[in-house]
C-alpha positions as CSV (number, residue, x, y, z in Angstrom):
1,M,-14.1,-12.2,-2.5
2,L,-10.8,-14.2,-1.8
3,H,-10.9,-18.1,-1.6
4,S,-9.8,-19.8,1.5
5,T,-7.4,-21.9,-0.4
6,T,-5.5,-18.8,-1.3
7,V,-5.0,-18.2,2.5
8,T,-4.1,-21.8,3.1
9,F,-1.6,-21.5,0.1
10,L,0.1,-18.6,1.7
11,N,0.1,-20.2,5.2
12,Q,1.9,-23.1,3.9
13,L,4.4,-21.3,1.8
14,S,5.4,-19.2,5.0
15,A,6.1,-22.4,6.6
16,N,8.0,-24.0,3.6
17,N,9.7,-21.1,2.1
18,N,12.0,-22.9,-0.2
19,K,12.2,-23.8,-3.9
20,P,11.7,-27.6,-3.6
21,W,8.4,-27.1,-1.8
22,F,7.4,-24.2,-4.1
23,D,8.2,-26.4,-7.2
24,A,6.1,-29.3,-5.8
25,H,3.0,-26.9,-5.3
26,R,3.1,-24.8,-8.4
27,D,-0.3,-25.8,-9.1
28,E,-1.6,-24.4,-5.8
29,Y,0.4,-21.3,-6.5
30,A,-1.1,-20.7,-10.0
31,A,-4.6,-21.1,-8.5
32,A,-4.0,-18.8,-5.6
33,K,-2.2,-16.2,-8.1
34,E,-5.4,-16.4,-10.4
35,D,-7.6,-15.9,-7.4
36,F,-5.6,-12.9,-6.2
37,E,-5.6,-11.3,-9.7
38,L,-9.4,-11.7,-9.8
39,L,-9.6,-9.9,-6.5
40,I,-7.5,-7.0,-7.8
41,S,-9.4,-6.7,-11.0
42,E,-12.6,-6.3,-8.9
43,I,-11.0,-3.6,-6.8
44,I,-9.7,-1.8,-10.0
45,S,-13.1,-1.9,-11.2
46,G,-14.4,-0.3,-8.1
47,L,-11.7,2.3,-8.1
48,A,-12.4,3.3,-11.8
49,E,-16.1,4.3,-10.7
50,T,-14.8,7.4,-9.1
51,E,-11.3,7.6,-10.6
52,P,-11.4,7.4,-14.3
53,M,-7.5,6.7,-14.6
54,F,-8.1,3.2,-13.4
55,K,-10.4,2.3,-16.3
56,E,-7.6,1.1,-18.6
57,Q,-5.5,-0.4,-15.7
58,K,-5.2,-4.4,-15.5
59,A,-4.3,-6.5,-12.4
60,K,-0.8,-7.6,-13.8
61,D,0.0,-3.8,-13.7
62,C,-0.6,-3.5,-9.9
63,I,0.6,-6.9,-8.5
64,F,4.1,-7.6,-7.2
65,R,6.1,-10.5,-7.9
66,I,6.1,-13.2,-5.3
67,F,9.8,-13.8,-5.9
68,R,12.1,-12.0,-3.6
69,D,15.3,-10.3,-4.7
70,V,17.8,-11.8,-2.1
71,R,20.9,-10.5,-3.7
72,F,21.4,-7.7,-1.1
73,S,19.4,-9.1,1.7
74,K,20.4,-11.2,4.7
75,D,17.0,-12.9,4.5
76,K,17.6,-15.5,1.7
77,T,14.2,-17.1,1.8
78,P,13.3,-16.9,-2.0
79,Y,9.4,-16.1,-1.8
80,K,7.2,-13.4,-0.2
81,A,4.6,-15.2,2.1
82,N,2.2,-12.3,1.0
83,F,0.4,-11.1,-2.0
84,G,0.7,-7.4,-2.5
85,A,-0.7,-4.7,-5.2
86,F,-0.3,-1.1,-5.7
87,F,-2.9,0.9,-7.2
88,S,-2.0,4.2,-8.8
89,K,-1.8,6.2,-12.1
90,G,1.0,4.0,-13.3
91,G,0.5,0.8,-11.4
92,R,3.2,-0.7,-9.1
93,K,6.0,1.0,-10.8
94,F,4.5,4.5,-10.4
95,P,7.0,6.8,-8.3
96,G,4.1,8.6,-6.7
97,A,1.4,8.1,-4.1
98,G,-1.2,5.4,-4.3
99,Y,-3.3,2.6,-2.6
100,Y,-1.7,-0.6,-1.3
101,L,-3.2,-3.9,-0.4
102,H,-1.1,-6.5,1.5
103,L,-2.5,-10.0,2.1
104,E,-0.6,-12.1,4.6
105,P,-2.1,-14.6,7.0
106,G,-1.5,-14.4,10.8
107,G,-3.1,-10.8,11.2
108,K,-0.5,-9.3,8.9
109,S,-2.9,-8.0,6.3
110,F,-3.6,-4.4,5.7
111,T,-5.0,-1.7,3.6
112,G,-2.8,1.2,3.2
113,G,-1.2,3.8,0.9
114,G,0.7,7.0,0.6
115,L,4.3,7.8,-0.8
116,W,6.9,5.2,0.5
117,M,10.7,6.3,0.6
118,P,10.5,8.7,-2.5
119,E,13.5,9.9,-4.3
120,A,14.9,13.3,-2.8
121,P,13.4,15.4,-5.6
122,L,10.0,14.1,-4.9
123,L,10.3,14.3,-1.1
124,K,11.3,17.8,-1.5
125,A,8.3,18.7,-3.5
126,V,5.8,16.9,-1.0
127,R,7.6,18.7,2.0
128,Q,7.0,22.1,0.3
129,E,3.5,21.2,-0.4
130,V,2.9,20.2,3.3
131,D,4.7,23.4,4.4
132,Y,2.7,25.7,2.0
133,N,-0.7,24.1,2.6
134,F,-0.4,22.9,6.1
135,E,-3.9,23.9,7.0
136,E,-5.3,21.8,4.3
137,F,-3.2,18.8,5.1
138,S,-4.2,19.1,8.8
139,K,-7.7,19.0,7.8
140,I,-7.4,15.9,5.7
141,T,-5.2,13.9,8.3
142,G,-7.3,15.4,11.1
143,D,-10.7,14.2,9.7
144,K,-12.6,12.2,12.2
145,K,-13.2,9.1,9.9
146,F,-9.5,9.2,8.7
147,K,-8.3,9.3,12.1
148,K,-10.4,6.5,13.2
149,I,-9.4,4.1,10.2
150,F,-5.8,5.1,10.0
151,G,-4.7,6.7,13.1
152,S,-1.7,9.1,12.2
153,V,0.5,9.5,9.2
154,A,3.6,7.3,9.7
155,G,7.0,7.0,8.2
156,E,10.7,7.0,9.1
157,R,11.7,10.4,10.5
158,L,14.8,12.4,10.1
159,K,16.7,12.8,13.5
160,T,17.7,16.4,12.4
161,L,15.8,19.2,10.8
162,P,15.2,18.9,7.1
163,A,17.5,21.5,5.0
164,G,15.5,24.8,4.9
165,Y,13.2,24.4,7.8
166,K,13.0,25.6,11.3
167,E,12.0,23.9,14.6
168,D,9.2,26.4,15.2
169,N,7.5,25.4,11.8
170,P,4.0,24.2,12.9
171,A,4.3,21.3,10.3
172,I,7.8,20.3,11.4
173,E,7.0,16.8,12.7
174,Y,5.6,15.9,9.1
175,L,8.3,17.6,7.4
176,K,10.9,15.4,9.2
177,L,9.1,12.4,7.6
178,K,11.1,10.5,4.8
179,S,7.7,8.7,4.0
180,F,4.1,9.7,4.2
181,T,2.0,6.4,4.6
182,V,-1.3,5.2,6.5
183,M,-2.2,1.8,7.3
184,H,-5.5,-0.1,8.3
185,H,-5.0,-3.6,9.7
186,Q,-7.4,-6.3,8.7
187,D,-7.8,-9.9,10.3
188,D,-7.7,-13.2,8.5
189,E,-11.5,-13.5,8.5
190,E,-11.8,-10.2,6.6
191,M,-9.6,-11.6,3.8
192,I,-12.1,-14.0,2.8
193,S,-15.3,-12.1,3.6
194,K,-17.8,-11.4,1.0
195,T,-17.7,-7.8,1.9
196,F,-13.8,-7.5,1.7
197,V,-13.8,-5.6,-1.6
198,K,-16.6,-3.3,-0.5
199,K,-14.7,-2.5,2.7
200,T,-11.5,-2.2,0.9
201,L,-12.9,0.4,-1.5
202,E,-14.3,2.4,1.5
203,V,-10.9,2.5,3.2
204,F,-9.4,3.8,-0.2
205,G,-12.1,6.3,-0.6
206,T,-11.4,7.7,2.9
207,M,-7.6,7.8,1.8
208,R,-8.1,9.5,-1.7
209,P,-7.9,13.3,-0.4
210,F,-4.6,12.2,1.3
211,I,-3.2,10.6,-1.8
212,D,-4.5,13.4,-4.1
213,F,-2.8,16.0,-1.9
214,L,0.6,14.1,-2.0
215,N,0.3,13.6,-5.8
216,R,-0.4,17.3,-6.4
217,A,2.9,18.0,-5.2
218,I,4.7,15.8,-7.8
219,L,2.5,15.6,-10.8
């Protein structure tokens, strides 16, 4: 369960995204960070009950730094106004598909996952997997519960046909994707709810066949 003080910290950081303010509130940041780490540890423990690969994973392996890399960005604010974590075989640095948790006040929190902007060889492999096993992929993404929670698979699309595929391919709209991701939005009240971890694990559980399908293509 996430404490309300963590949400308060993120709200205040969003309104005061500068180094002097952050330096003056490092104690609040440390407390919020620890709170989030405990939440992530609890989620990892839940995932490990059905996916053994998570048994040895630590929260620090999954959590993204709050400090932004502003070298090549027009947005020069130094900090992220959110906490995020990626759960996968190799933690946040794993190039394949996984589960993602994004906590950001103001109705911007979500539970999601998939494969985001993979390198060309990985993307090619996933497209081939979707093409060869489109019936299975359609069954996963067309599942009633899957559609209720996530809607449809999202991602930036090519404006032209991907190399090697024709317009009449039944999977062409998926084959044009450059990312394969799904998302389930959560409101601020859910973030601090006692059932948050349980609901997050249920969402991840519904997502698992999708994640497994994507990783099967590249592992």
